[in-house]
PLY file of the C-alpha trace (Angstrom):
ply
format ascii 1.0
element vertex 315
property float x
property float y
property float z
element edge 314
property int vertex1
property int vertex2
end_header
-24.74 5.49 -1.19
-24.88 6.05 2.56
-27.21 8.92 3.59
-24.37 10.68 5.40
-22.26 10.52 2.23
-25.07 12.05 0.18
-25.23 14.89 2.69
-21.45 15.34 2.54
-21.56 15.36 -1.25
-24.06 18.24 -1.27
-22.32 20.17 1.49
-18.68 19.70 0.61
-18.61 19.81 -3.22
-17.90 23.07 -5.01
-16.70 24.24 -8.42
-13.44 25.88 -9.45
-15.59 28.82 -10.58
-16.45 29.42 -6.94
-12.81 30.25 -6.17
-11.56 33.19 -8.29
-7.95 34.15 -7.68
-8.86 37.57 -6.22
-10.92 35.87 -3.50
-8.14 33.39 -2.76
-5.62 36.21 -2.40
-7.97 37.96 0.04
-8.44 34.75 2.05
-4.78 33.69 2.08
-3.68 35.89 4.97
-0.55 34.44 6.56
-1.14 30.92 5.23
1.80 29.72 3.14
1.21 27.53 0.08
3.52 25.04 -1.64
2.75 23.42 -4.99
4.48 20.12 -5.71
4.78 18.56 -9.18
6.21 15.02 -9.22
7.75 14.55 -12.66
9.47 11.84 -14.62
10.31 12.49 -18.28
7.76 15.30 -18.55
9.77 17.93 -20.44
6.90 18.37 -22.92
4.48 19.70 -20.29
6.25 20.60 -17.05
7.65 23.94 -18.25
4.26 25.19 -19.41
2.64 24.13 -16.13
5.25 25.86 -13.99
5.06 29.00 -16.13
1.27 29.22 -15.84
1.41 28.77 -12.08
4.09 31.44 -11.68
2.25 33.94 -13.86
-1.39 33.43 -12.99
-1.12 32.59 -9.29
1.56 35.10 -8.42
1.15 36.18 -4.81
-0.92 33.12 -3.95
1.82 30.48 -4.14
4.89 30.75 -1.94
6.83 28.05 -3.78
6.51 25.82 -6.84
8.59 22.68 -6.41
9.28 19.95 -8.95
10.44 16.58 -7.65
12.40 15.02 -10.51
11.84 11.29 -10.27
14.88 9.93 -12.15
14.01 11.53 -15.47
16.03 10.40 -18.47
15.29 13.64 -20.33
15.88 17.26 -19.33
12.72 17.64 -17.24
14.72 19.20 -14.39
16.34 21.82 -16.62
13.05 22.75 -18.28
11.28 23.06 -14.92
14.04 25.19 -13.41
14.12 27.47 -16.43
10.37 28.01 -16.06
10.81 29.13 -12.45
10.40 26.00 -10.32
12.68 24.92 -7.52
13.81 21.44 -8.55
14.92 18.58 -6.32
16.11 15.18 -7.47
14.02 12.59 -5.66
17.00 10.48 -4.54
18.88 13.51 -3.19
16.19 14.18 -0.58
16.80 12.45 2.77
19.79 10.63 1.24
20.43 8.57 4.37
17.28 6.56 3.55
17.30 3.72 1.04
15.77 5.04 -2.20
12.38 3.65 -3.13
10.42 3.80 -6.36
7.14 5.32 -7.41
5.02 8.43 -7.36
4.23 8.16 -3.67
7.93 8.30 -2.84
8.25 11.64 -4.65
5.20 13.06 -2.88
6.36 11.92 0.55
9.87 13.29 0.07
8.44 16.63 -1.05
7.26 17.19 2.52
10.91 17.33 3.57
11.85 20.13 1.13
8.71 22.30 1.20
7.50 24.57 3.97
3.95 25.58 3.07
1.17 25.32 5.63
-0.89 23.94 2.73
0.62 21.59 0.16
-0.93 21.17 -3.28
-0.02 18.15 -5.41
-0.56 18.24 -9.18
0.56 15.91 -11.96
3.19 17.19 -14.37
1.85 15.54 -17.54
-1.36 17.55 -17.93
-2.11 18.94 -21.37
-3.80 22.34 -21.74
-3.09 23.08 -18.09
-5.16 25.75 -16.32
-4.25 27.54 -13.10
-7.72 26.71 -11.75
-6.60 23.08 -11.37
-4.52 24.32 -8.44
-6.55 27.35 -7.35
-9.72 25.25 -7.20
-8.43 22.78 -4.62
-6.88 25.62 -2.60
-10.13 27.52 -2.23
-11.86 25.43 0.44
-8.70 25.13 2.55
-8.03 28.87 2.54
-11.59 29.73 3.53
-12.64 26.94 5.91
-10.34 26.04 8.81
-12.32 22.87 9.56
-11.16 21.28 6.29
-7.95 19.24 6.12
-7.91 17.69 2.64
-9.43 18.59 -0.74
-9.58 16.42 -3.86
-10.16 17.63 -7.37
-12.63 15.94 -9.69
-13.06 16.34 -13.44
-14.04 14.77 -16.73
-11.39 12.60 -18.38
-11.63 12.95 -22.18
-10.00 10.20 -24.26
-10.15 9.58 -28.01
-13.12 11.91 -28.45
-15.16 10.49 -25.58
-15.74 13.08 -22.81
-15.19 10.49 -20.09
-13.18 7.81 -21.85
-10.29 8.13 -19.40
-10.23 7.03 -15.80
-10.47 3.34 -16.58
-8.54 2.27 -13.49
-10.85 4.35 -11.32
-14.02 2.78 -12.72
-12.77 -0.81 -12.97
-10.67 -1.06 -9.80
-10.69 1.84 -7.34
-14.40 2.66 -7.27
-15.51 -0.96 -6.74
-12.96 -1.39 -3.94
-14.07 1.83 -2.24
-17.77 1.01 -2.44
-17.18 -2.51 -1.14
-14.91 -1.67 1.79
-14.93 2.09 2.48
-18.42 3.29 1.52
-17.81 6.53 3.44
-15.50 7.51 0.55
-17.99 6.66 -2.21
-18.83 10.34 -2.77
-15.46 11.09 -4.36
-15.95 11.45 -8.11
-12.24 10.97 -8.83
-10.67 9.19 -5.85
-7.41 8.72 -7.77
-7.20 12.34 -8.96
-3.64 13.66 -9.04
-4.72 17.19 -8.12
-5.39 17.60 -4.41
-4.30 19.65 -1.43
-3.90 19.12 2.28
-2.76 20.86 5.39
0.79 19.96 6.30
-0.41 19.32 9.85
-2.29 16.24 8.63
-0.14 15.16 5.68
2.87 14.76 7.96
0.86 12.49 10.27
-0.02 9.72 7.80
2.11 7.18 5.92
2.60 7.38 2.15
2.52 4.32 -0.08
5.29 4.58 -2.66
3.54 3.48 -5.85
0.32 4.32 -7.65
-1.66 3.35 -4.59
-0.66 6.56 -2.84
-3.92 8.41 -3.55
-6.12 5.56 -2.30
-3.92 5.09 0.76
-4.11 8.79 1.65
-7.91 8.83 1.38
-8.26 5.84 3.68
-5.66 6.95 6.22
-6.86 10.55 6.35
-10.43 9.34 6.81
-9.25 7.49 9.93
-7.28 10.52 11.13
-9.66 13.40 10.43
-13.09 12.03 9.48
-15.17 12.56 6.36
-16.32 16.08 7.22
-12.69 17.27 7.07
-12.72 16.39 3.34
-14.05 18.36 0.39
-13.92 18.06 -3.38
-13.90 20.63 -6.16
-15.12 20.20 -9.73
-12.21 21.33 -11.91
-13.96 20.86 -15.26
-11.90 18.57 -17.48
-8.35 17.27 -17.45
-6.36 15.70 -20.25
-3.04 13.91 -20.24
-1.22 11.37 -22.38
-3.01 8.01 -22.07
-1.05 5.07 -20.76
-0.88 1.66 -22.38
-3.16 -1.15 -21.26
-0.13 -2.94 -19.83
0.80 0.12 -17.75
-2.78 0.43 -16.50
-2.66 -3.22 -15.47
0.38 -2.58 -13.31
-1.27 0.51 -11.83
-4.36 -1.52 -11.01
-2.27 -4.12 -9.21
-0.63 -1.48 -7.06
-4.00 -0.04 -6.13
-5.19 -3.52 -5.18
-2.10 -3.97 -3.03
-2.79 -0.62 -1.38
-6.34 -1.72 -0.60
-5.09 -5.07 0.71
-2.66 -3.35 3.08
-5.38 -1.10 4.52
-7.95 -3.88 4.82
-5.47 -5.94 6.76
-4.34 -3.01 8.93
-7.93 -2.14 9.79
-8.77 -5.74 10.64
-11.31 -6.03 7.82
-9.73 -9.18 6.41
-7.81 -12.11 7.81
-4.89 -12.83 5.51
-3.78 -16.42 5.01
-1.15 -15.59 2.40
0.99 -12.75 1.09
-0.04 -11.46 -2.34
2.39 -12.09 -5.18
4.08 -8.94 -6.43
4.79 -10.24 -9.93
2.33 -9.45 -12.72
2.50 -11.72 -15.78
1.36 -10.02 -18.98
1.15 -11.31 -22.55
1.83 -9.83 -25.95
1.66 -11.69 -29.26
5.04 -12.29 -30.84
6.28 -14.01 -33.98
5.86 -17.50 -32.56
2.88 -17.03 -30.26
2.31 -15.17 -27.02
5.35 -13.76 -25.26
5.12 -13.38 -21.50
6.71 -10.65 -19.45
6.76 -10.40 -15.67
6.52 -6.99 -14.04
7.37 -6.25 -10.41
4.46 -4.29 -8.92
5.78 -4.18 -5.34
4.80 -1.16 -3.29
6.42 -0.02 -0.07
5.36 2.43 2.59
7.03 5.47 4.10
6.15 6.31 7.71
4.50 9.59 8.69
7.04 12.35 8.03
6.56 13.65 11.55
8.00 10.42 12.97
11.42 10.89 11.35
14.15 11.81 13.87
14.71 15.54 14.01
11.42 16.52 12.39
9.48 19.34 14.01
5.69 19.51 14.25
3.97 21.35 11.41
4.07 25.08 11.99
7.23 24.91 14.12
9.75 25.52 11.34
0 1
1 2
2 3
3 4
4 5
5 6
6 7
7 8
8 9
9 10
10 11
11 12
12 13
13 14
14 15
15 16
16 17
17 18
18 19
19 20
20 21
21 22
22 23
23 24
24 25
25 26
26 27
27 28
28 29
29 30
30 31
31 32
32 33
33 34
34 35
35 36
36 37
37 38
38 39
39 40
40 41
41 42
42 43
43 44
44 45
45 46
46 47
47 48
48 49
49 50
50 51
51 52
52 53
53 54
54 55
55 56
56 57
57 58
58 59
59 60
60 61
61 62
62 63
63 64
64 65
65 66
66 67
67 68
68 69
69 70
70 71
71 72
72 73
73 74
74 75
75 76
76 77
77 78
78 79
79 80
80 81
81 82
82 83
83 84
84 85
85 86
86 87
87 88
88 89
89 90
90 91
91 92
92 93
93 94
94 95
95 96
96 97
97 98
98 99
99 100
100 101
101 102
102 103
103 104
104 105
105 106
106 107
107 108
108 109
109 110
110 111
111 112
112 113
113 114
114 115
115 116
116 117
117 118
118 119
119 120
120 121
121 122
122 123
123 124
124 125
125 126
126 127
127 128
128 129
129 130
130 131
131 132
132 133
133 134
134 135
135 136
136 137
137 138
138 139
139 140
140 141
141 142
142 143
143 144
144 145
145 146
146 147
147 148
148 149
149 150
150 151
151 152
152 153
153 154
154 155
155 156
156 157
157 158
158 159
159 160
160 161
161 162
162 163
163 164
164 165
165 166
166 167
167 168
168 169
169 170
170 171
171 172
172 173
173 174
174 175
175 176
176 177
177 178
178 179
179 180
180 181
181 182
182 183
183 184
184 185
185 186
186 187
187 188
188 189
189 190
190 191
191 192
192 193
193 194
194 195
195 196
196 197
197 198
198 199
199 200
200 201
201 202
202 203
203 204
204 205
205 206
206 207
207 208
208 209
209 210
210 211
211 212
212 213
213 214
214 215
215 216
216 217
217 218
218 219
219 220
220 221
221 222
222 223
223 224
224 225
225 226
226 227
227 228
228 229
229 230
230 231
231 232
232 233
233 234
234 235
235 236
236 237
237 238
238 239
239 240
240 241
241 242
242 243
243 244
244 245
245 246
246 247
247 248
248 249
249 250
250 251
251 252
252 253
253 254
254 255
255 256
256 257
257 258
258 259
259 260
260 261
261 262
262 263
263 264
264 265
265 266
266 267
267 268
268 269
269 270
270 271
271 272
272 273
273 274
274 275
275 276
276 277
277 278
278 279
279 280
280 281
281 282
282 283
283 284
284 285
285 286
286 287
287 288
288 289
289 290
290 291
291 292
292 293
293 294
294 295
295 296
296 297
297 298
298 299
299 300
300 301
301 302
302 303
303 304
304 305
305 306
306 307
307 308
308 309
309 310
310 311
311 312
312 313
313 314
């Protein structure tokens, strides 16, 4: 690890315990805070998450917004009943061609929220705790030099305290250490719980698939520098594990995100375009059946570049 990254790790890493709600309320001042939960078919967890945020962080959060990403269940109804403001992903900026993926929901949330600070959190978390949001807010509310804060945590799976996070360890962390060693101090670079100042989030592009978190880290590093980042230990986090096939598709999108940034930064010379079809196999009655999955990712431009958008803080 680079010496400057070791220094950053000591200086810019804190614990959720360091940020009790009473201190956050005292530090909030006039800063407005939006929490965004991208959700697709998350009726089992989204209502509990919204309810906890509304009860335990009352006075700290100015809005809790759920972006319903084409749910086939009643995620939107459950979230609204719990107290969230709900927007259908495709109804936001309807003049634009709809795109797919988590990053699309996060990017579009910037058009329907108004907080000076925006917190993103996944909607599938089991045993949710308000500190998963309060923790990443703490550094931003108390240190004006910070622009972006990532959560980190243990990922229990099947009884193992850190059995989750396979895509991080097998794909994202090797890519980061190989090509962006300045980011090697992030314990969970793909964490779904993070917060940023609107003034910087609106100035970077958003990848539309599962590469959004890696893309934001790389682009915000270019924009603001490592010392504008911090991370907070949130303890542990548990959600429903995805299938190996789903993790394979996620890994491909993260690789495509890395490819796009390597090429943009002039770190590679590309002689071909990567294929966006992933062939996967599953044993059937007569042998191995093959399926092809489209893992294409797209990119939305910085929100601030859309016609009619005002600079952050000018609403």
